[in-house]
LUMKELO-629150 format. One record per residue (C-alpha): residue in one letter; chain; z, x negated, y. Coordinates in Angstrom, 2 decimals. Example, Ala and Ser with C-alpha at 12.3 -4.5 7.8 and 13.67 -1.06 7.14 Angstrom:
! residues 2
A:A:7.80:-12.30:-4.50
S:A:7.14:-13.67:-1.06
***
This chain:
! residues 61
M:A:27.31:-7.41:30.21
R:A:27.87:-9.98:27.74
W:A:25.28:-10.33:24.91
R:A:25.95:-11.72:21.41
R:A:23.74:-14.09:20.13
I:A:22.22:-13.46:16.65
T:A:21.59:-16.44:14.67
C:A:18.62:-16.62:12.18
L:A:20.92:-16.93:9.53
S:A:23.10:-13.98:10.36
L:A:20.15:-11.69:10.86
T:A:18.65:-12.81:7.59
D:A:21.94:-12.24:5.92
A:A:22.21:-8.76:7.43
V:A:18.48:-8.12:6.49
V:A:19.14:-8.92:2.80
R:A:22.28:-7.10:2.60
A:A:20.45:-3.87:3.79
L:A:17.63:-4.44:1.33
R:A:20.07:-4.83:-1.50
S:A:21.59:-1.54:-0.67
V:A:18.54:0.52:-1.24
T:A:18.44:2.81:-4.26
S:A:14.83:4.02:-4.15
N:A:11.23:2.93:-3.53
A:A:11.06:5.49:-0.76
E:A:14.22:4.00:0.91
L:A:12.90:0.51:0.58
A:A:9.65:1.54:2.19
T:A:11.60:2.87:5.00
M:A:13.76:-0.07:5.26
M:A:10.78:-2.33:5.11
D:A:9.06:-0.33:7.86
V:A:12.31:-0.51:10.32
I:A:12.48:-4.14:9.71
A:A:9.01:-4.95:10.50
R:A:9.00:-2.84:13.69
E:A:12.22:-4.42:14.74
M:A:10.47:-7.78:14.39
G:A:7.46:-6.67:16.48
L:A:5.24:-6.16:13.54
A:A:2.73:-3.27:13.17
Y:A:2.93:-3.19:9.38
F:A:4.33:-5.00:6.35
A:A:3.21:-5.80:2.88
L:A:5.41:-5.91:-0.09
A:A:4.57:-7.68:-3.24
H:A:6.02:-8.29:-6.63
H:A:5.82:-11.59:-8.36
E:A:6.44:-11.43:-12.07
N:A:6.84:-14.80:-13.71
S:A:7.20:-13.90:-17.25
P:A:5.56:-14.94:-20.66
E:A:6.26:-11.40:-21.95
R:A:4.42:-10.15:-18.81
S:A:2.21:-7.10:-19.62
D:A:-0.61:-5.60:-17.50
D:A:1.76:-2.73:-16.45
V:A:4.15:-4.44:-14.43
F:A:4.75:-1.81:-11.69
G:A:4.96:1.13:-14.28
***
């Protein structure tokens, strides 16, 4: 059987395209869980960085 080698850039591109397609927080959490497990990780952390002069204390709603 012939295996196709996936380059780091093509894998990154696929992950970014998949993440851009999510439409809800639940879908994002599921996608991140799948990606983390495929990478051999037990869990993931997702952080939001807000760099705005008008930043409020309630960034996450």
